[in-house]
N, C-alpha and C positions, 0 to 999 in steps of 0.2 A: 364474136370478137370479145376479147377480155377487157377489163377495166382500163388498162393502160392504152390499149388500142382505141377504145372508145374516147378516152380523154384526148388522145393525140388527134383523132379524126375531127373532133369538134373544138379543138383548141382550149380544152378545159384545163385550168390550173387551179390548184387548191391554195387556200390562204395559209401562209406561214405566220401564225399568231405572234411569233417572237419578233416579227418585223412591223407589227401594227402598234402604233403608239396613240393613246388617247389624246385628243386635242384639248386645248384650254378654252375652246369655244363653247358658249352656252347654247341651250336649245332655244329656238325661236317659236313663239306661239302666235298663230294668226286665226282670225275668224273670216271665213269665206275668201281666204287668200293664203298663199304660201310665202314664207319668208326664208330666204336662203341663209343657212347658219354660217356660211363662209363669208359672203359679201353683204348680207342683210338686205339684198334687193327684195322688194315685195312685188308679187305678181299674182294674178288670178289664174286658176287652173280651169281646165275644161270641165263642163258638167259631166261628160261621160267618164271622167277620171274618178268621180266620187266613190263609186263602188270599190274600185281598186285602192283608193286612199284609205277607206275604212278598214281594209285588210292589211294595209302597210305596203308601200311600194317605193321604188327608186324613182326620183325625179331629177331632171337636170336643170340647173339654173340657166335661164336664158341670158343672163348678164355675164356671169363668170364661167359658165359652162361646167361647173363642178357638179358631181353627183351628190345627192343627199337622200336620206331616208325620210319619208313622210308617212305619218299615221294620222288617221282621223277618227273622230268619235261621231256618233249619230248627229250631233249638233254641227258637225264638220268644223270643229276647232281642230287645228293641226298642230302637230309637234314635229318640227324639222330638226334633225340632228346630223352632224357630220357622219359620213359613212364609217369612218374609223371607229367612232363611238358606238354606232349601231352594230357593227361587226363584233366589237368586244362585249357589248351588252347581250348579244345573242350567241356568244362563243359556244356555250354548252350545247345549244340546239344545232349549230353548224357542225360541231365536232361529232355529235350523235349521228348526223346524217352521213358524215364521212365514215364513221365506224360501221354504220349499217351497210354502206356500199362495200366497204372492205370485207365484211363478213359474207356478203353475197358473192363477192369475187372469190373468197377462200373456199366457198362451197361449190365453185365451178359455174356460177351464173354466166350465161352468154348475154352480152350486151347487144341490143338490137341496132338496126341501121337507122334509128331515129333519135332525135334529141328531145323534142317536146314530150312532156309527160314523164321523163326519166328523172329520178331524184338527183342524180349526179349533175345533170344539166341544169335543173331548176335551182339547185344550191349555187352553182357557178353563176348563173344569170342574175339571181337575186342578190347575192352577197359578194362573191369574188370579183366578177367582171367590173362592177361599178367601183369597187375599192381599187383595183389595179388601174383603171382609167384615171382615177384621182391621183394615184402615185405617179403615173406618167405625166400628168399635168404639173405636179410638184417638181419633177425632174426638169421639165421644159422651162419652168419659171425660175430655176436656180441659175 
């Protein structure tokens, strides 16, 4: 299957950076807890999440249900920032992943019948899907 078929099969949409606006919200810093950058709710995370937090992951606030990006350091101090800001901060990286996949497509790469482990899916799952879910919540709240 080609890239367009792969994207359609798994519901993958790419980020249109012209529609992402940086928030005026500040980053929240917590030790042994996460603080939602949207509603400032504080909560503890599960111990099994620590390895993923160290590499950076998306977390959903149990109070306002918004997605945010959380990163940890070995001390497990966390930096939680709105998804919009995380996407814009990582724009070059995301765009390079899109560019890589487009080049693979142009060279005739066949996209497999799986999503896990595929760069297009991983980029969507880590960056685009949480951003789009937040945009949907914004529309619901208007």
